[in-house]
C-alpha positions, 0 to 999 in steps of 0.5 A, spaced: 836 253 156 835 246 152 831 248 145 827 242 143 825 241 136 819 236 133 819 232 127 817 225 125 821 220 128 823 214 123 828 210 127 827 208 134 833 209 139 836 215 142 843 218 142 847 224 143 853 228 140 856 234 136 852 236 130 856 235 123 853 238 117 853 236 110 855 242 106 854 243 098 859 247 094 859 255 094 859 258 088 864 264 087 861 271 086 861 272 078 867 277 077 865 279 070 871 276 066 870 274 059 868 267 058 872 262 054 866 259 051 869 252 048 873 251 054 868 252 059 863 248 054 868 242 054 869 242 062 861 242 063 860 236 059 866 233 062 863 234 069 857 231 067 859 225 064 864 224 070 859 224 075 855 220 071 860 215 071 861 216 079 854 215 080 854 208 076 860 206 080 856 207 087 850 204 084 854 197 084 856 198 091 850 200 094 845 194 094 838 197 095 840 204 093 842 202 087 836 203 083 836 211 085 843 212 083 842 209 076 837 213 075 841 219 077 847 217 073 842 217 067 840 224 068 847 227 069 848 224 062 841 226 059 843 230 052 838 235 054 841 237 060 848 238 057 844 242 052 841 247 057 848 248 060 852 249 054 847 254 052 848 257 059 855 258 057 854 260 051 851 266 054 857 268 058 856 264 064 862 260 067 861 253 067 860 252 075 854 257 074 852 255 068 851 248 071 848 251 077 843 255 073 842 249 068 839 244 073 834 249 075 832 250 068 832 242 067 827 241 072 822 246 070 823 243 063 821 236 065 815 239 069 813 243 063 812 236 059 806 232 061 810 226 058 816 226 062 817 225 069 819 230 074 826 228 077 826 228 084 829 234 087 833 231 092 836 227 087 837 233 082 840 237 087 845 232 089 847 231 081 848 238 081 852 239 087 857 234 085 858 237 078 859 244 081 864 241 086 868 237 080 868 244 076 870 248 082 875 243 084 872 241 091 870 234 094 863 232 092 858 232 097 859 227 102 859 225 110 863 230 114 869 227 118 870 231 124 874 226 127 869 224 133 862 220 132 857 225 131 849 227 129 849 228 122 844 234 120 842 236 113 837 239 109 836 232 106 840 226 104 841 224 097 842 216 096 849 218 094 851 221 100 848 216 104 851 210 100 858 212 104 855 212 111 858 209 117 854 207 122 860 207 127 861 214 126 854 217 125 850 217 132 844 219 129 840 223 123 836 229 123 834 232 116 829 238 115 826 234 109 824 227 108 818 223 110 817 216 113 818 212 107 824 216 104 831 214 103 833 217 109 828 213 113 829 206 110 837 207 111 836 209 118 832 203 120 836 198 116 843 200 120 839 201 127 841 209 127 836 214 131 833 218 126 828 224 125 826 227 119 821 233 117 824 237 122 824 244 120 828 246 127 834 243 124 836 249 120 838 252 126 843 247 129 850 249 128 856 244 127 859 242 134 853 244 138 851 238 142 844 235 141 840 229 143 836 225 138 830 221 140 827 217 134 821 214 137 818 221 140 821 225 133 824 230 138 831 233 137 834 237 143 839 242 143 844 243 148 840 238 153 842 238 160 845 232 164 839 229 166 837 228 159 844 226 157 844 220 163 838 217 160 841 216 153 843 209 151 845 207 144 840 204 139 839 197 140 842 197 147 835 196 150 833 190 146 840 187 147 838 183 153 831 182 150 827 175 149 830 171 143 826 166 139 819 167 136 815 173 136 810 173 141 806 177 146 806 177 153 800 172 154 803 168 148 800 170 142 804 168 136 807 174 132 811 171 126 817 176 125 821 176 119 826 180 115 826 183 108 832 182 104 835 183 098 842 181 098 846 175 102 848 180 107 841 182 108 840 175 109 846 174 114 843 180 118 837 177 118 839 170 121 843 174 126 837 177 128 833 171 129 828 172 123 823 167 123 824 167 116 824 172 110 817 176 109 820 179 103 825 177 098 826 183 094 829 179 088 830 186 083 836 188 087 841 183 085 840 185 078 838 193 077 845 195 074 845 189 069 844 191 062 841 184 060 836 180 063 839 175 068 839 168 065 834 163 068 840 159 071 843 166 074 837 167 078 836 160 080 843 160 083 842 166 087 835 164 089 838 158 092 842 161 096 837 165 100 833 159 100 838 154 103 839 160 109 832 158 112 831 151 112 825 149 115 822 157 115 818 161 110 821 165 104 816 169 101 819 171 094 817 178 091 817 178 083 821 183 080 818 190 082 822 194 077 819 201 074 818 208 077 823 209 083 827 202 081 828 202 074 832 196 071 837 197 065 835 191 062 828 193 061 825 199 057 819 202 059 820 209 056 818 215 059 811 215 063 807 221 065 807 218 072 811 212 073 809 211 080 802 210 076 804 207 070 807 200 068 811 197 074 811 191 078 807 186 075 804 191 070 811 190 066 809 183 065 804 186 060 810 188 056 815 183 058 811 177 059 818 173 058 821 176 064 816 174 069 816 167 066 823 166 066 823 169 073 818 164 076 822 158 072 828 160 076 824 160 083 821 153 081 828 150 079 831 153 086 825 151 090 826 144 088 830 140 093 831 146 098 828 145 105 825 152 106 818 153 105 818 157 098 812 162 096 811 167 091 808 174 091 807 179 085 807 187 087 803 192 084 796 188 084 790 192 083 784 187 081 783 179 082 783 178 075 790 180 075 791 176 081 788 170 078 793 171 072 799 171 076 797 165 080 796 161 073 803 163 071 806 161 077 802 154 077 804 153 070 812 154 072 811 150 078 810 154 084 805 151 088 804 157 093 802 164 090 800 171 093 800 178 092 802 184 095 796 189 097 799 196 095 793 200 092 787 202 095 783 197 090 787 191 092 785 193 100 778 194 099 777 187 095 782 183 099 777 178 100 776 177 092 783 176 092 784 171 097 779 167 093 784 166 087 791 166 091 793 163 097 796 169 101 796 176 101 801 181 104 800 188 106 806 193 102 805 199 107 810 203 104 806 203 097 799 203 100 801 209 104 803 213 098 797 211 093 792 212 099 794 219 100 796 220 092 803 223 095 809 221 092 814 217 097 820 222 095 816 228 097 818 231 103 814 237 103 808 232 104 811 227 109 805 228 114 800 225 109 805 219 108 806 217 116 803 210 117 800 212 123 795 216 119 788 213 121 786 212 114 792 208 112 790 203 118 783 203 116 785 200 109 790 195 113 785 193 118 780 192 112 785 187 109 786 183 116 779 182 116 779 179 110 784 174 112 781 172 118 774 171 115 778 167 109 782 163 115 789 166 112 794 169 116 796 176 113 803 179 114 804 186 114 811 189 110 815 195 109 817 201 114 811 201 118 812 194 122 819 197 124 816 202 129 815 198 135 809 202 138 806 201 131 807 194 131 803 193 137 797 197 133 798 192 127 798 186 131 792 189 135 788 190 128 789 183 126 796 182 123 799 175 124 806 177 122 810 183 121 816 183 116 821 189 117 829 191 116 833 186 120 836 191 125 828 192 127 827 185 130 830 186 137 826 192 139 819 190 136 820 182 139 822 186 145 816 190 145 811 185 143 814 181 149 812 186 154 804 187 152 798 182 152 794 181 146 789 185 149 794 191 150 795 191 142 787 190 141 786 197 146 792 201 142 789 199 135 782 202 137 786 208 140 790 209 134 784 208 129 779 213 132 784 218 132 784 225 128 791 224 125 798 221 126 800 225 132 794 224 136 794 217 134 801 216 137 799 220 143 793 216 145 797 209 144 803 212 149 797 214 153 794 207 153 800 204 155 802 208 160 795 208 164 792 201 162 
């Protein structure tokens, strides 16, 4: 009999295939042999440094994942970590075991220091496994290669592991941990791979076992029957023959569908997917691995490439969103008690005003003569005073159309005030969910709170959309939430005039909108908002669509 396990579906589509699991190194049993302290200490130090170098090299090729990998490289080369491992070697442990235990002690040390951020467990475990594997002479943890396409199953996936993921080989992804805005979720959507996270049942899946993954329903079925397998289509197939052109509902209500981009490869994907413009141009991804700030000329050249790719269409530039989970080598922010609640986004300009000034000058320079409709917005804005200050800086630099991202509850609640001092606002769904529920986006244990189907989150989004309607300003919703075709209907029903998402999600969202009227969207929005939780919200929406 088939067994079905339930998690959180974070990337739609369905696929079936054999399981291939990600495994880390296995420590040998201690044999009690004496340890050459000097030799083992040197081996451990060399392994920590080498892994740091490997992570830095991965960061240069990883695009949007690069900031996380840079942070991991810094941890691997943290002198306090090396000191802890060295002390364990001195107490008689061989280098592999000292490294294994040392990472646990290092995390405890960071957790006990209120002035230092606690490293993400997934990232820290990945560094540990890489160091231990190097000391044991084993390959670094990575994507398995069973010789045929497979369903990738893991406890969780680190940025370093997923940097080497090949969508031609990986049919679907299933993890025991993770959340709707985790690195795994973001990557799966970007690649168009069905994915289910926060699925405890994944622990029982065996390598080689046949499974069916339904990313829309959030289900994983072990040993599916022939009927279930016959209904499976590869991701994207359902939308292949779908509508082209601008997004609109079945009765003709326009819904602007734009793409989030961070590189020219993203731009190419967006154009191929028929994006109506760029909803979020994530400018920081081109510069995170730099040791010095990019010059105005370098920035202007990079921005102009993107602008020229979208003649006659809107390109919304987000100013540097650095800090917290996106550290930049060229900006020293120091250790903060809680980086996610500290100096990040627009707040960096409090310490480094020239950084924002140079970027705005570069954006203005790049926009001159281009046929794109360029506008600029600031991340991590909490008050109308901050929004007004940013708008003044942008106007002084020569940028005419200014806006802000609504990512914290204070901004959502006072969106009407923001719209009095800027031209537009865009809802940043990932961070708004994080700050609404006081839950770190990387914390898989609390992933249910980060679910964008949470009615409280939808209430805040609706507040922003109502403010936009009163002000006569169309509001766009960005982030991972709009990539879910069903949730896209809810957002449109709440009043979203546009949606920005990963290019791979555009076809499915466009097709889903084309099948439903604006009244359908309004009805499912009401069903979701008045639910008691995300599971009930999803169920109510599906029921409403099945029985209009």
